[in-house]
matplotlib code that plots the C-alpha trace (Angstrom):
import matplotlib.pyplot as plt

x = [11.3, 8.7, 6.7, 4.2, 1.4, -1.1, -3.8, -3.2, -5.6, -5.2, -2.6, -0.2, 1.8, 4.5, 6.4, 9.7, 13.0, 16.4, 16.3, 13.3, 14.2, 17.2, 20.3, 22.7, 22.9, 26.3, 29.5, 31.5, 33.2, 32.2, 28.8, 28.0, 30.1, 29.6, 25.7, 25.3, 27.0, 25.3, 21.7, 23.0, 23.3, 19.3, 19.1, 21.4, 22.1, 21.5, 24.8, 25.2, 22.0, 22.7, 19.9, 20.3, 18.5, 17.1, 13.9, 11.4, 14.0, 15.1, 12.3, 12.1, 10.2, 9.6, 11.6, 15.0, 14.6, 15.1, 18.6, 17.9, 15.3, 18.0, 20.4, 18.1, 17.1, 20.9, 21.1, 18.2, 19.8, 23.3, 21.1, 18.9, 22.0, 23.7, 21.0, 19.7, 16.1, 13.8, 14.4, 10.9, 11.4, 8.3, 7.7, 6.0, 6.0, 3.9, 2.4, 4.5, 2.6, 1.1, 4.9, 6.6, 7.7, 10.4, 12.3, 12.7, 14.4, 12.5, 14.7, 13.4, 11.3, 9.4, 12.2, 13.2, 16.9, 19.5, 21.7, 24.6, 23.2, 21.6, 25.0, 25.8, 22.2, 23.4, 26.8, 25.2, 22.8, 25.1, 27.8, 29.2, 28.5, 32.4, 32.4, 28.9, 31.0, 33.9, 31.3, 28.7, 32.4, 32.8, 30.0, 30.1, 33.7, 33.0, 29.3, 31.1, 28.6, 28.1, 27.2, 26.7, 23.7, 20.1, 18.1, 15.2, 13.5, 9.4, 8.1, 5.3, 3.9, 1.0, -1.3, 1.4, 1.2, 4.9, 5.2, 4.6, 7.8, 10.1, 9.2, 10.4, 13.6, 13.6, 13.1, 15.7, 18.1, 17.0, 17.3, 20.8, 22.3, 20.6, 18.2, 14.4, 11.7, 7.8, 5.8, 2.7, 1.5, -0.4, 0.1, 0.1, 3.7, 2.3, 1.2, 4.2, 6.2, 3.4, 4.5, 8.3, 7.4, 5.4, 7.8, 10.7, 8.9, 7.5, 4.7, 3.4, 2.9, 0.6, 0.1, 2.1, -0.4, -2.9, -5.9, -3.8, -3.6, -6.9, -8.4, -5.7, -7.0, -10.6, -10.8, -9.1, -11.6, -15.1, -13.9, -13.5, -16.8, -18.5, -17.0, -17.8, -22.1, -21.8, -21.6, -24.1, -22.0, -23.7, -22.8, -19.7, -19.8, -17.0, -16.2, -12.7, -10.8, -8.0, -5.9, -7.1, -4.5, -3.5, -5.5, -9.4, -8.4, -7.3, -10.4, -12.7, -11.7, -11.4, -15.3, -16.9, -14.4, -15.3, -19.3, -20.6, -18.4, -17.9, -19.6, -16.6, -17.9, -14.9, -14.0, -11.2, -11.4, -9.0, -12.0, -11.5, -8.9, -4.5, -3.3, -3.1, -3.8, -5.8, -6.7, -4.7, -4.0, -0.1, -2.7, -4.6, -2.3, -0.3, -3.6, -5.7, -8.4, -11.0, -9.5, -11.5, -13.9, -15.6, -18.9, -18.9, -22.2, -21.3, -19.4, -19.2, -16.1, -14.1, -10.6, -7.9, -4.7, -1.9, -0.9, 0.6, -1.8, 1.2, -0.3, -3.7, -5.1, -9.2, -11.2, -14.6, -16.7, -18.3, -21.8, -20.4, -19.0, -15.5, -12.7, -11.1, -8.1, -7.0, -3.5, -1.1, -0.1, -4.1, -4.1, -1.3, -3.4, -6.2, -4.1, -1.9, -4.1, -6.7, -3.8, -3.1, -6.4, -6.6, -3.3, -5.1, -8.2, -5.8, -3.7, -0.5, 1.9, 3.8, 6.5, 4.7, 5.9, 5.3, 7.7, 7.3, 9.5, 9.7, 7.7, 4.5, 2.2, 3.7, -0.2, 0.0, 3.2, 2.0, -1.9, 0.2, 2.9, 0.7, -3.2, -2.6, 1.4, 2.8, 6.3, 7.0, 10.6, 11.3, 13.5, 15.1, 12.3, 11.8, 10.1, 13.5, 14.3, 10.3, 10.5, 13.9, 13.0, 9.7, 11.0, 13.1, 9.9, 6.9, 4.7, 5.9, 3.8, 5.1, 3.4, 4.7, 2.2, 1.8, -0.3, 2.0, 2.5, 2.3, 2.5, 4.7, 4.6, 7.5, 7.3, 7.2, 3.6, 2.6, 3.3, 1.6, -1.4, -2.3, -1.8, -4.5, -6.8, -6.9, -6.7, -8.6, -11.9, -14.6, -13.6, -10.1, -10.3, -12.4, -9.8, -6.5, -8.7, -9.6, -5.5, -4.6, -7.5, -5.7, -2.2, -3.2, -4.8, -1.5, 0.8, 3.7, 5.9, 5.0, 2.6, -1.1, -3.9, -5.9, -4.6, -4.8, -8.4, -9.3, -8.1, -9.1, -12.5, -12.3, -11.6, -14.1, -16.3, -15.0, -14.7, -17.9, -16.5, -17.4, -15.0, -15.2, -14.8, -12.0, -10.8, -11.4, -8.8, -6.8, -6.5, -3.7, -1.2, -1.6, 2.1, 3.3, 6.0, 8.3, 11.0, 13.9, 16.5, 20.2, 23.3, 23.8, 22.0, 24.6, 25.8, 23.2, 23.5, 21.2, 21.9, 18.9, 16.6, 17.0, 15.6, 18.9, 20.8, 24.9, 26.1, 26.4, 27.5, 25.0, 21.9, 20.6, 21.2, 19.0, 16.3, 15.9, 15.6, 12.8, 11.2, 10.9, 9.0, 5.8, 4.1, 4.0, 6.1, 8.8, 10.8, 13.6, 15.1, 16.4, 17.9, 15.9, 16.7, 16.4, 16.7, 18.5, 16.4, 16.1, 12.5, 11.3, 9.1, 7.2, 4.1, 3.1, -0.8, -2.0, -1.9, -0.6, 1.9, 3.3, 3.3, 5.6, 7.7, 8.4, 8.5, 11.9, 13.1, 13.4, 14.7, 17.6, 18.1, 18.2, 20.8, 23.2, 22.4, 23.4, 19.6, 19.9, 17.3, 15.3, 14.4, 11.8, 8.9, 5.1, 3.0, 0.2]
y = [25.0, 23.7, 20.1, 20.3, 17.8, 16.7, 14.1, 11.0, 8.7, 5.7, 7.0, 10.5, 12.6, 14.3, 16.3, 17.1, 18.5, 17.3, 20.7, 20.2, 17.2, 18.8, 16.6, 18.0, 18.5, 17.1, 18.9, 18.9, 16.0, 14.5, 12.4, 13.3, 10.0, 10.8, 11.1, 8.1, 6.1, 7.0, 6.9, 3.6, 2.1, 2.8, 0.7, -2.1, -5.4, -8.6, -10.9, -13.0, -11.8, -12.2, -11.2, -10.5, -7.8, -9.4, -8.2, -7.8, -6.5, -7.4, -9.7, -11.7, -12.0, -8.1, -8.3, -8.6, -5.4, -2.2, -2.2, -2.9, 0.1, 2.5, 1.8, 2.0, 5.1, 5.7, 4.1, 5.7, 9.2, 8.4, 6.7, 10.0, 12.4, 10.1, 10.4, 13.9, 12.7, 11.1, 7.6, 5.0, 3.6, 1.1, -0.8, -4.2, -8.3, -8.5, -11.8, -13.0, -13.6, -10.5, -10.9, -10.7, -7.2, -6.1, -3.0, -2.1, 0.8, 2.6, 4.1, 7.5, 6.2, 3.4, 1.3, -1.5, -0.7, -0.9, -3.9, -2.3, -0.8, -4.3, -5.1, -1.9, -2.6, -6.1, -5.0, -2.3, -4.6, -6.8, -4.6, -4.5, -1.7, -0.9, -1.1, 0.8, 3.9, 2.4, 0.9, 4.1, 5.9, 2.9, 3.7, 7.1, 7.2, 4.0, 6.3, 9.7, 10.5, 14.3, 14.9, 18.6, 17.5, 17.8, 14.7, 13.6, 10.3, 9.1, 7.1, 3.9, 1.6, -1.5, -2.2, -4.6, -4.1, -3.2, -1.2, 2.2, 1.6, 0.0, 3.6, 5.6, 3.6, 4.6, 8.5, 8.0, 7.1, 9.4, 13.0, 12.3, 12.1, 15.7, 13.9, 15.2, 13.3, 12.5, 9.9, 8.8, 6.5, 3.7, 2.7, 0.3, -0.9, 0.6, 3.3, 4.6, 3.5, 6.0, 8.8, 8.0, 8.6, 11.7, 13.2, 13.2, 13.3, 17.0, 16.1, 15.3, 11.4, 12.5, 14.2, 12.4, 12.5, 9.9, 11.7, 11.8, 8.4, 8.1, 10.9, 9.8, 5.9, 6.7, 9.7, 6.5, 4.0, 6.3, 7.0, 4.0, 2.3, 5.2, 4.3, 0.3, 1.4, 2.3, -1.2, -2.3, -2.2, -3.3, -2.2, -4.3, -6.1, -7.6, -9.5, -9.0, -10.3, -8.3, -11.0, -8.6, -5.7, -2.7, -3.3, -3.0, 0.7, 1.6, 0.4, 1.3, 5.1, 4.8, 3.1, 6.3, 7.5, 4.9, 3.4, 4.7, 1.6, -1.0, -2.3, -3.7, -6.3, -7.0, -10.1, -10.3, -6.7, -6.4, -5.7, -10.1, -12.4, -12.2, -10.6, -13.2, -16.3, -18.6, -15.8, -13.1, -14.3, -16.3, -18.6, -18.9, -18.9, -21.9, -23.8, -23.6, -22.6, -19.8, -17.7, -18.2, -16.2, -15.4, -16.0, -17.8, -18.4, -20.1, -18.1, -15.5, -12.7, -12.8, -12.0, -11.6, -9.3, -9.6, -8.4, -5.0, -4.7, -5.6, -9.5, -9.8, -12.9, -14.0, -17.2, -18.3, -21.3, -22.9, -24.7, -27.9, -26.9, -26.7, -24.2, -22.1, -20.3, -17.1, -16.3, -14.1, -15.4, -15.2, -11.8, -11.1, -12.7, -10.6, -7.3, -7.9, -8.9, -6.2, -4.3, -5.6, -5.1, -1.5, -1.0, -3.0, -0.4, 2.8, 0.9, 2.0, -1.2, -0.8, -3.0, -5.0, -7.6, -9.9, -10.6, -14.3, -16.1, -19.7, -20.5, -19.3, -22.2, -23.1, -22.8, -19.3, -19.1, -21.1, -19.4, -15.7, -16.7, -18.8, -18.1, -13.5, -13.6, -11.8, -11.9, -13.9, -13.0, -15.0, -13.8, -14.7, -14.8, -11.7, -8.4, -6.6, -8.7, -8.6, -4.8, -3.8, -6.0, -4.6, -1.1, -2.7, -2.5, 0.3, -0.9, -3.7, -6.4, -8.4, -10.5, -13.3, -16.3, -15.4, -12.0, -9.1, -7.3, -4.1, -2.9, -0.1, 2.2, 4.3, 8.2, 8.3, 6.2, 8.1, 11.0, 10.0, 8.0, 11.2, 13.2, 10.9, 11.5, 14.3, 14.7, 10.9, 11.1, 8.1, 4.3, 4.9, 7.8, 6.6, 3.5, 6.2, 7.6, 4.1, 3.6, 6.8, 5.6, 2.3, 3.8, 6.6, 3.5, 1.3, 2.4, 2.1, 2.3, -1.1, -4.3, -2.9, -5.0, -1.9, -0.6, -4.5, -5.0, -1.6, -2.8, -6.0, -5.0, -2.2, -4.8, -7.7, -4.5, -3.6, -6.7, -7.7, -11.2, -13.2, -14.1, -17.8, -17.1, -14.7, -18.2, -20.4, -18.5, -21.3, -24.6, -24.8, -27.4, -29.8, -28.7, -29.3, -27.6, -29.0, -27.8, -29.9, -29.6, -28.9, -28.6, -25.9, -24.4, -22.5, -26.1, -25.2, -23.2, -21.9, -20.1, -19.5, -17.6, -20.4, -23.2, -24.9, -26.5, -25.8, -27.1, -29.7, -31.7, -34.2, -32.9, -31.2, -34.0, -36.5, -33.9, -33.8, -37.6, -38.0, -34.7, -37.0, -39.4, -37.2, -35.3, -31.5, -31.6, -29.6, -29.1, -27.3, -26.5, -23.3, -22.3, -20.2, -17.1, -17.2, -20.7, -23.8, -25.1, -26.3, -25.4, -27.6, -27.1, -29.0, -29.8, -32.0, -33.3, -34.7, -34.1, -37.3, -36.7, -33.6, -35.1, -37.7, -36.0, -33.4, -36.4, -37.9, -34.6, -33.8, -37.8, -36.2, -33.2, -34.6, -37.6, -34.9, -31.5, -32.5, -33.0, -33.7, -35.2, -37.8, -38.6, -36.8, -39.1, -38.4, -36.4, -35.7]
z = [20.2, 21.7, 20.2, 17.9, 19.0, 17.2, 17.8, 15.3, 13.4, 16.4, 18.1, 19.0, 15.9, 17.0, 15.2, 16.9, 17.0, 19.0, 20.3, 22.1, 23.7, 24.8, 23.4, 21.3, 17.7, 15.6, 16.3, 12.5, 11.5, 15.4, 17.3, 21.0, 21.7, 25.0, 24.7, 23.1, 25.3, 27.7, 26.3, 25.5, 28.8, 29.5, 26.4, 27.8, 24.9, 26.8, 26.8, 23.2, 21.9, 17.7, 15.5, 11.7, 9.7, 7.0, 4.2, 7.3, 9.6, 13.0, 14.4, 17.8, 20.6, 21.8, 25.2, 23.9, 21.7, 23.5, 22.6, 18.5, 18.5, 19.9, 18.2, 14.6, 15.5, 15.4, 11.9, 10.3, 11.3, 9.7, 6.3, 6.3, 6.7, 3.5, 1.9, 2.6, 2.8, 5.0, 6.0, 7.9, 10.8, 10.9, 14.8, 13.5, 13.3, 10.4, 10.9, 13.8, 17.2, 19.7, 21.9, 18.9, 17.2, 15.0, 13.2, 9.4, 7.8, 4.8, 2.4, 0.8, -2.1, 0.0, -0.8, 1.7, 3.3, 1.3, 1.3, 2.2, 5.0, 5.9, 6.9, 9.1, 10.6, 11.8, 13.3, 14.8, 16.7, 17.3, 18.7, 22.3, 24.4, 24.7, 20.5, 19.7, 19.2, 17.2, 14.7, 14.2, 13.6, 11.2, 9.3, 9.1, 7.2, 5.7, 3.8, 3.6, 6.1, 6.6, 9.9, 10.0, 7.1, 9.1, 9.5, 9.7, 10.4, 10.7, 12.7, 12.6, 14.9, 14.5, 17.5, 20.1, 23.1, 23.2, 20.0, 22.1, 24.2, 21.7, 19.4, 21.7, 22.2, 18.8, 19.6, 21.7, 19.1, 17.0, 19.1, 20.8, 17.4, 16.6, 14.5, 14.0, 13.9, 12.9, 14.9, 13.5, 15.8, 14.6, 11.3, 8.7, 7.8, 3.7, 4.6, 6.6, 3.6, 1.1, 4.0, 3.3, -0.4, -0.2, 1.7, -0.3, -3.2, -2.3, -2.8, -5.8, -5.0, -2.4, 0.7, 3.4, 6.1, 7.0, 5.2, 2.0, 2.0, 2.9, -0.4, -2.7, -2.7, -2.2, -5.0, -7.2, -6.4, -6.2, -10.1, -11.0, -9.7, -11.8, -14.5, -13.5, -12.7, -16.4, -17.8, -15.3, -12.0, -8.5, -5.8, -3.7, -0.5, 0.7, 4.3, 4.8, 8.5, 9.9, 11.6, 15.0, 13.7, 12.9, 9.3, 10.9, 12.8, 9.4, 7.7, 9.8, 9.7, 5.7, 5.5, 5.0, 2.2, 0.0, 1.2, -2.3, -3.8, -1.4, 1.4, 3.9, 7.2, 9.3, 11.2, 13.5, 14.5, 17.9, 20.3, 20.9, 20.3, 19.6, 17.0, 14.0, 16.6, 14.1, 11.3, 8.8, 5.8, 6.4, 8.6, 5.8, 3.2, 4.7, 6.1, 3.6, 5.2, 6.5, 9.5, 13.4, 13.9, 10.0, 9.4, 5.9, 3.5, 0.4, -2.6, -0.9, -1.5, 1.5, 2.4, 4.6, 6.0, 7.5, 11.3, 9.6, 6.4, 3.3, 2.5, 1.5, 0.0, -0.8, -0.9, -1.1, 0.0, -3.0, -3.3, -2.4, 0.9, -1.1, 0.3, -2.3, -1.5, -3.8, -3.7, -4.8, -8.0, -9.0, -7.7, -10.1, -13.3, -12.3, -12.7, -15.3, -17.4, -16.9, -17.2, -20.7, -22.0, -20.9, -22.3, -25.4, -25.6, -25.4, -28.3, -26.5, -26.6, -23.4, -21.8, -19.6, -17.3, -14.3, -11.4, -9.5, -7.0, -7.6, -5.1, -7.8, -8.6, -12.3, -14.1, -13.0, -14.6, -17.9, -17.6, -18.1, -20.4, -22.9, -22.5, -21.6, -23.3, -20.5, -20.0, -16.5, -14.6, -11.7, -8.7, -5.6, -2.7, -0.5, -1.4, -2.4, -5.0, -6.9, -6.2, -7.6, -10.9, -11.7, -11.7, -15.4, -16.8, -18.1, -15.9, -13.5, -11.6, -8.9, -6.1, -3.9, -3.8, 0.5, -1.0, -1.1, -4.0, -5.9, -9.5, -10.6, -12.9, -14.5, -14.7, -18.1, -18.5, -15.8, -17.5, -20.7, -19.3, -18.2, -21.1, -23.6, -20.6, -21.3, -25.2, -26.5, -26.8, -27.4, -25.1, -25.7, -23.7, -20.9, -21.1, -20.4, -17.4, -16.0, -16.1, -14.9, -12.1, -11.6, -11.2, -8.4, -6.5, -6.3, -3.6, -5.1, -2.2, -1.1, -1.6, 0.6, 1.6, 2.0, -1.4, -3.2, -2.4, -3.7, -6.9, -7.0, -6.1, -8.8, -11.5, -10.5, -10.8, -14.3, -15.4, -14.0, -12.9, -9.5, -7.5, -8.9, -12.4, -11.3, -9.5, -13.3, -14.9, -14.4, -11.9, -9.4, -9.6, -6.3, -4.4, -0.9, 1.3, 3.8, 6.4, 7.0, 9.9, 9.6, 11.5, 8.8, 6.6, 5.0, 3.2, 0.9, -1.5, -5.1, -8.2, -11.4, -9.1, -6.4, -8.6, -8.5, -6.3, -6.3, -3.0, -1.8, -5.0, -6.3, -4.7, -7.7, -9.8, -7.3, -7.5, -11.5, -10.9, -8.9, -10.9, -14.0, -11.8, -12.0, -14.4, -14.6, -11.7, -10.1, -7.1, -5.3, -2.2, -0.7, 2.6, 4.9, 6.1, 9.5, 11.0, 10.4, 8.1, 4.6, 2.7, 0.1, -2.3, -5.1, -7.6, -9.7, -11.2, -8.1, -4.2, -3.6, -6.1, -4.6, -1.1, -2.2, -4.9, -1.3, 1.0, -1.3, -1.8, 1.3, 2.8, -0.2, 1.4, 5.4, 4.4, 1.4, 3.5, 6.9, 8.3, 12.3, 14.8, 13.1, 9.3, 7.7, 7.6, 5.4, 8.0, 5.4]

ax = plt.figure().add_subplot(projection="3d")
ax.plot(x, y, z, "-o")
ax.set_aspect("equal")
plt.show()
């Protein structure tokens, strides 16, 4: 069967079967181990390189990733055979520098890869050439993979220069194991999650094309702006920093779909400047200042995406020249309070919950629990933990402070709201229709900067809120984050969603005693997932006190957890 070639939006799309690549398909109870080994020599593993598959998949300098990509193509085929579903492979390093790249696998409903398969990914990536066959056979046996089952893998990549070549290495791995694939070319990470979800729900979630994505979101957004116009909605404009990444390309493609409700002015759109360099959501959040290249006037709404468009933060200058950041905590507060108000209007008492991590500002937690009366739950850091917890509710809203998040709606709720939108009249019917469109506007497969941006703009319009009024929902407590270098980060273990230290002995008591010295304060430490450092977070009633608490906690970590190098000194 000859390959079907279709032009992709901003990159080629290919839908290809293994036979078209001249590769043998699998024999019963057997893999073509000879072909796997022969291809592997073309994607040789560098000596001594060891990488760990984490929440973000694999990430490092692009020069070291060729063998990883080939092997993740192999693993994606095995996972597809085991689940009897389409699996996604996204080639991206998100907010990392342009010279880096990475890869992560996407499970059937758009979720992160299952934890047991993360372990398989790490073992496969680090296997020496002579052990590669054995590791593949072991994975197949442990997971009871039916090697005669068909496999289908979809692939996407961001705009990094290394992306196209590395995607081809993934394809080599897929085809050598007899898998079929569809190469979407250039996509945002959330768009690939969406494609996987659509393909595995037989189109019930949406059409698995870039046009299908644009049409689903824009239809819901335009309907919401029509509803908002009935209550004095004004045509809105927004300035967007695209981090010189894929988000710029996709927003340009989508603009005409939403132009009647929103005017978007793009900055750092990739025509000049490097990916994520002095721009993007991670830069703005970390440095608490606007990105380079953004033209801002007082009280203008602005936002930033990260490099693969799965995070978003808002911000503005006030009339006095002070910078105001609106991060994931305040996005969650806006969305969850809106959802609660709409449910009250409809007259439905559904189980709604907000999921945060220990990094959520204490003021946001108090606002949600005490003012909005919305229950808040804390999980370990990492999107997979928040997503899993959010699935327990009728409506689960989750955002990390860095701006990555979405809302999940149970199938029963979706069916009920659609029914109410048809049956109810007057204001209740309008509210039900509004919620139906909001549900369609969320990308429930993953945090999505484009989707979240449209939701925020719709809610601000529907509620008639300015960016300043949104910012004034509550006042963030001053906080400080620090890193302490240690010989081995594994000496730190935690409990209570990483808010309490278990080991080393005595460290938690020291932290608790330090916290008692300051008003409205808290502090926690946790080991980094990627490097031998311990991350310190502290907040208090003033920036001076937050800084002092963070410094004192970092000294305690250095002394009790095997700090190396120079003792921490105040640098603020």
